[in-house]
C-alpha positions as CSV (number, residue, x, y, z in Angstrom):
1,M,-24.2,26.0,7.6
2,T,-24.1,27.9,10.9
3,G,-25.4,27.7,14.4
4,K,-24.9,24.4,16.3
5,G,-23.4,21.1,15.2
6,K,-25.6,18.1,14.8
7,S,-25.2,17.1,18.5
8,G,-25.6,20.6,19.9
9,M,-22.1,22.0,20.0
10,P,-22.4,25.8,19.9
11,K,-20.3,27.5,17.2
12,S,-18.5,29.6,19.8
13,T,-17.3,26.5,21.8
14,P,-13.4,26.8,21.9
15,L,-11.7,23.8,20.4
16,K,-8.3,22.7,21.9
17,K,-5.7,20.2,21.0
18,Y,-6.9,16.7,21.7
19,N,-7.0,15.6,25.3
20,K,-8.0,12.1,26.5
21,K,-10.4,13.7,29.1
22,S,-12.2,15.7,26.4
23,E,-15.7,14.6,25.4
24,Y,-14.9,15.0,21.8
25,S,-12.1,14.0,19.4
26,Y,-11.0,14.7,15.8
27,T,-10.5,13.2,12.4
28,L,-7.4,14.7,10.8
29,G,-7.7,14.5,7.0
30,A,-10.3,14.1,4.3
31,F,-10.5,10.3,4.2
32,P,-11.1,9.6,7.9
33,T,-13.5,12.5,8.0
34,I,-15.5,11.0,5.1
35,E,-15.6,7.6,6.9
36,L,-16.8,9.4,10.0
37,L,-19.6,11.2,8.1
38,K,-20.7,8.0,6.3
39,N,-20.7,5.7,9.3
40,K,-21.3,7.8,12.4
41,P,-23.0,11.0,11.3
42,E,-25.1,11.1,14.5
43,H,-21.9,11.8,16.5
44,V,-20.4,14.5,14.3
45,L,-20.3,18.0,15.9
46,R,-18.8,20.0,13.0
47,V,-16.5,19.8,10.1
48,M,-13.8,22.4,9.3
49,F,-11.9,23.1,6.0
50,H,-8.7,24.9,5.3
51,S,-8.9,27.2,2.3
52,D,-5.8,25.4,0.8
53,M,-7.9,22.2,0.4
54,N,-6.6,20.7,-2.8
55,S,-9.1,18.0,-3.6
56,D,-12.4,19.3,-5.1
57,R,-13.9,15.8,-5.2
58,Q,-13.2,15.1,-1.5
59,A,-14.5,18.5,-0.6
60,E,-17.7,17.9,-2.7
61,I,-18.3,14.5,-0.9
62,I,-17.8,16.1,2.5
63,H,-20.1,19.0,1.7
64,E,-22.8,16.6,0.4
65,L,-22.6,14.4,3.5
66,C,-22.8,17.4,5.8
67,K,-25.7,18.9,4.0
68,K,-27.6,15.5,4.1
69,N,-27.0,15.1,7.8
70,R,-27.4,18.8,8.7
71,I,-23.9,19.1,10.1
72,Q,-22.1,22.4,10.4
73,C,-19.4,22.7,7.8
74,E,-17.3,25.8,7.1
75,V,-13.8,27.2,6.3
76,Q,-11.8,27.8,9.4
77,D,-8.1,28.3,8.5
78,R,-6.9,29.3,11.9
79,L,-8.6,26.5,13.8
80,V,-7.4,23.8,11.3
81,E,-3.8,25.1,11.6
82,K,-4.2,25.1,15.4
83,L,-5.5,21.5,15.6
84,R,-3.7,19.7,12.9
85,D,-0.4,17.9,13.4
86,K,0.7,18.0,9.7
87,E,0.7,20.9,7.3
88,N,-1.0,18.8,4.6
89,C,-4.1,18.2,6.7
90,Y,-6.9,20.4,5.2
91,V,-10.0,18.9,6.8
92,I,-10.9,18.2,10.4
93,G,-14.0,16.5,11.7
94,V,-15.1,17.0,15.3
95,F,-17.1,14.2,16.9
96,E,-18.4,13.3,20.3
97,K,-17.0,10.1,21.9
98,Y,-19.4,7.2,22.1
99,T,-19.7,3.7,23.6
100,G,-21.0,0.5,22.2
101,I,-21.9,-3.1,22.9
102,L,-20.5,-6.1,21.0
103,Q,-22.6,-8.4,19.0
104,A,-22.8,-11.8,20.8
105,D,-23.7,-13.6,17.5
106,Q,-20.5,-12.5,15.6
107,N,-16.8,-13.2,15.8
108,H,-14.7,-11.1,18.1
109,L,-11.2,-9.8,18.3
110,V,-9.9,-9.3,21.9
111,L,-6.9,-7.0,22.7
112,V,-5.5,-7.3,26.2
113,N,-3.8,-4.1,27.3
114,P,-2.8,-2.7,23.9
115,S,-0.5,0.3,24.2
116,D,0.6,1.4,20.7
117,M,-1.7,3.8,18.9
118,G,-0.3,2.9,15.4
119,N,-0.7,-0.8,16.1
120,I,-4.3,-0.6,17.3
121,G,-5.3,1.6,14.3
122,T,-3.8,-0.8,11.9
123,I,-5.4,-3.7,13.7
124,I,-8.8,-2.1,13.5
125,R,-8.4,-1.6,9.7
126,T,-7.2,-5.2,9.3
127,S,-10.1,-6.6,11.3
128,I,-12.6,-4.8,9.1
129,G,-10.7,-6.1,6.1
130,F,-11.5,-9.7,7.2
131,S,-15.1,-8.8,8.2
132,V,-14.6,-9.1,11.9
133,H,-16.5,-6.0,13.2
134,N,-16.4,-6.6,17.0
135,L,-13.4,-5.5,19.1
136,A,-13.1,-6.1,22.9
137,I,-10.5,-3.9,24.6
138,I,-9.2,-5.0,28.0
139,E,-8.1,-2.1,30.2
140,P,-5.6,-0.6,30.8
141,A,-5.3,0.2,27.2
142,V,-4.5,2.9,24.6
143,D,-7.0,5.7,24.1
144,I,-9.0,4.4,21.0
145,F,-10.3,7.9,20.3
146,N,-6.9,9.5,20.0
147,P,-6.7,11.1,16.5
148,K,-3.5,9.1,15.9
149,V,-5.5,5.9,16.3
150,V,-8.3,7.2,14.1
151,R,-5.8,8.1,11.3
152,A,-3.9,4.8,11.6
153,S,-7.2,3.0,11.1
154,M,-7.9,5.2,8.0
155,G,-11.3,5.8,9.5
156,A,-12.1,2.1,9.9
157,L,-12.7,2.9,13.6
158,F,-16.2,4.1,12.6
159,R,-17.1,0.8,11.0
160,I,-16.3,-1.4,14.1
161,R,-18.1,-2.1,17.3
162,F,-15.9,-1.8,20.3
163,Q,-16.4,-2.3,24.0
164,H,-14.1,-1.7,27.0
165,F,-13.7,-4.2,29.9
166,D,-12.0,-3.8,33.2
167,S,-10.6,-7.3,33.0
168,F,-10.6,-10.3,30.7
169,E,-12.8,-12.1,33.1
170,A,-15.4,-9.5,32.6
171,Y,-15.3,-10.1,28.9
172,R,-15.4,-13.9,29.4
173,K,-18.3,-13.7,31.7
174,Q,-20.4,-11.7,29.2
175,Y,-19.4,-13.5,26.0
176,G,-17.5,-16.7,26.8
177,R,-20.4,-19.0,26.4
178,E,-21.2,-18.0,22.9
179,H,-17.6,-18.0,21.7
180,A,-14.7,-20.4,21.4
181,L,-11.7,-18.7,22.9
182,Y,-8.3,-18.7,21.2
183,P,-5.4,-17.0,23.0
184,F,-2.4,-16.4,20.8
185,M,0.8,-17.1,22.7
186,L,4.5,-17.9,22.1
187,T,3.9,-21.0,24.1
188,G,0.6,-21.9,22.3
189,A,-0.3,-25.6,22.3
190,V,-1.2,-25.9,18.6
191,P,0.1,-24.2,15.5
192,L,-2.1,-21.7,13.7
193,Q,-1.1,-23.0,10.3
194,T,-2.6,-26.5,11.0
195,Y,-5.4,-25.9,13.5
196,V,-9.0,-26.3,12.4
197,P,-11.3,-24.0,14.4
198,D,-14.6,-25.0,16.0
199,P,-17.0,-25.1,13.1
200,V,-20.1,-24.1,15.2
201,K,-19.1,-21.5,17.8
202,H,-18.1,-18.0,16.9
203,F,-14.5,-17.3,17.6
204,S,-12.7,-14.8,19.9
205,L,-9.1,-14.3,18.9
206,I,-7.2,-13.0,22.0
207,F,-3.9,-11.1,21.7
208,G,-1.7,-9.5,24.4
209,N,0.3,-6.4,24.9
210,E,2.9,-5.5,22.2
211,A,5.8,-5.9,24.7
212,T,4.7,-8.7,27.0
213,G,2.1,-10.7,25.2
214,L,-0.5,-12.6,27.2
215,P,0.3,-13.8,30.7
216,E,0.9,-17.5,31.1
217,E,-2.5,-18.1,32.8
218,F,-4.1,-17.6,29.4
219,A,-2.7,-21.0,28.4
220,E,-5.7,-22.4,30.3
221,V,-8.2,-20.3,28.5
222,G,-9.8,-22.1,25.6
223,Q,-7.4,-23.4,23.0
224,S,-4.0,-21.6,22.9
225,I,-2.5,-20.9,19.5
226,L,1.1,-20.6,18.3
227,I,2.1,-18.8,15.1
228,E,5.0,-20.7,13.8
229,N,7.8,-18.6,12.4
230,S,11.5,-19.0,11.7
231,D,14.0,-18.9,14.6
232,E,15.5,-15.8,13.0
233,V,13.0,-13.6,14.9
234,D,11.6,-14.2,18.4
235,S,8.1,-12.9,17.6
236,L,6.0,-11.0,15.2
237,N,4.7,-7.4,15.5
238,L,1.3,-7.4,17.1
239,S,-0.5,-6.0,14.1
240,I,1.1,-8.6,11.8
241,A,0.2,-11.4,14.3
242,V,-3.4,-10.3,14.4
243,G,-3.5,-10.2,10.6
244,C,-2.2,-13.8,10.4
245,G,-4.8,-15.0,12.9
246,L,-7.6,-13.2,11.2
247,Y,-6.6,-14.5,7.8
248,E,-6.3,-18.1,8.9
249,F,-9.5,-18.2,11.0
250,T,-11.7,-16.5,8.5
251,K,-10.3,-18.6,5.7
252,K,-10.9,-21.9,7.5
253,R,-14.3,-20.9,8.8
254,R,-15.4,-20.2,5.2
């Protein structure tokens, strides 16, 4: 296919290494590109292959999805080599950045000032794994569209709704009435392992920054939760803690 991408990017538009200020980002690799094409085809600008592509089945799937959605798809060895960060990356999807609104009638995950790209990508994938499809991000925060986040999420980014907020109070003002709020803290009042969630309200599981956690004032927000662990470690990695919280809350809500 030639001409313009689905959203009007001219073929001649020069593509550069990812920049947070850019209006577009990339999926690096076949699997996240397939997830992009399946879940957000309306935002795809073009797809580029390297001639060394070594999976006929993945190439076939991508070509079929591009044809179905009238998306520009072609071999561009030099561009792929320029944009990729690993030599074994043979497919790159280009997509426009987009915004969204959370579903008020669904469970939420709330990340306050997340700063690690690998962590947030893993968290997004884990959240989808437990059928929690709404993510609130409290600024300042990592750039969710960075290709490293997209790759760490294995393309699950394109299955989740996310919304940015300037402060936690802004999130609370918009969604606090419909949700029971559960900040996870080292000083949490009740253990996760024994706590029984509100059986009626949807939950918002709230986690802080990887290095500092949540500020102490969050102890007054909803019901604070402690993940009990042995005294051989002082805390759990953020993505592990989120996984524990999602597992327990979704299990008990069932």
